[in-house]
C-alpha positions in Angstrom: -2.6 -9.0 -19.9 -6.0 -8.3 -18.3 -7.0 -5.4 -16.1 -9.1 -5.8 -12.9 -11.1 -3.1 -11.2 -12.1 -3.8 -7.5 -14.9 -2.3 -5.7 -16.2 -1.7 -2.1 -14.7 -4.2 0.5 -12.3 -5.7 -2.1 -10.2 -2.5 -1.9 -9.2 -3.7 1.7 -7.3 -6.5 -0.1 -6.4 -5.3 -3.6 -5.6 -2.1 -5.3 -8.4 -0.3 -7.0 -6.9 -1.4 -10.4 -4.6 -4.3 -10.9 -3.1 -5.8 -14.0 -2.6 -9.5 -14.5 0.1 -10.5 -17.0 -0.9 -14.2 -17.5 -4.5 -14.3 -18.6 -6.5 -17.0 -16.8 -8.6 -19.1 -19.0 -12.0 -18.2 -17.6 -13.6 -16.4 -14.7 -13.6 -19.5 -12.5 -9.7 -19.6 -12.8 -9.5 -15.9 -12.3 -11.4 -16.2 -9.1 -9.0 -19.1 -7.9 -6.1 -16.9 -8.9 -7.3 -14.0 -6.7 -8.0 -16.3 -3.8 -4.5 -17.6 -4.1 -3.2 -14.0 -4.1 -5.2 -12.9 -1.1 -6.6 -15.8 0.9 -8.1 -13.5 3.6 -10.5 -12.3 0.9 -11.7 -15.9 0.1 -15.2 -15.5 1.5 -15.8 -12.2 -0.2 -14.4 -13.3 -3.5 -16.5 -16.4 -3.5 -19.6 -14.1 -3.4 -18.5 -11.7 -6.2 -19.8 -11.2 -9.6 -17.6 -10.5 -12.5 -18.5 -8.1 -15.4 -16.6 -7.6 -18.8 -17.5 -4.6 -20.8 -20.1 -3.7 -18.1 -22.0 -6.9 -18.6 -22.1 -9.6 -15.9 -20.6 -12.9 -17.1 -20.8 -16.4 -16.0 -17.9 -18.5 -14.5 -17.1 -20.2 -17.8 -16.7 -16.9 -19.7 -13.5 -17.2 -21.7 -11.1 -14.3 -20.9 -9.2 -12.6 -23.6 -6.0 -10.5 -23.7 -6.9 -6.9 -23.0 -10.2 -7.5 -21.1 -11.3 -5.1 -18.4 -12.9 -7.1 -15.6 -14.9 -5.6 -12.9 -14.9 -7.6 -9.6 -18.0 -6.6 -7.8 -18.8 -7.9 -4.3 -22.3 -8.1 -3.0 -23.7 -4.9 -1.6 -26.4 -3.9 0.8 -28.6 -0.8 0.3 -29.6 1.7 2.8 
């Protein structure tokens, strides 16, 4: 199981915190899984960055049971 935390506009499509029982192999597969769950969020999810242990990771980062993944959409300042 992994835990996901969603921020900003992603909260319109997902709960703030969500658990996924089957751990995807890597970030790329996690992104595909999320798009399959909520296709209306595809454009936003394709632009998101992912962080594990508060460190941004690449698409090929190998996920492990118990990981806490932050799903962070692009933001604009003001």
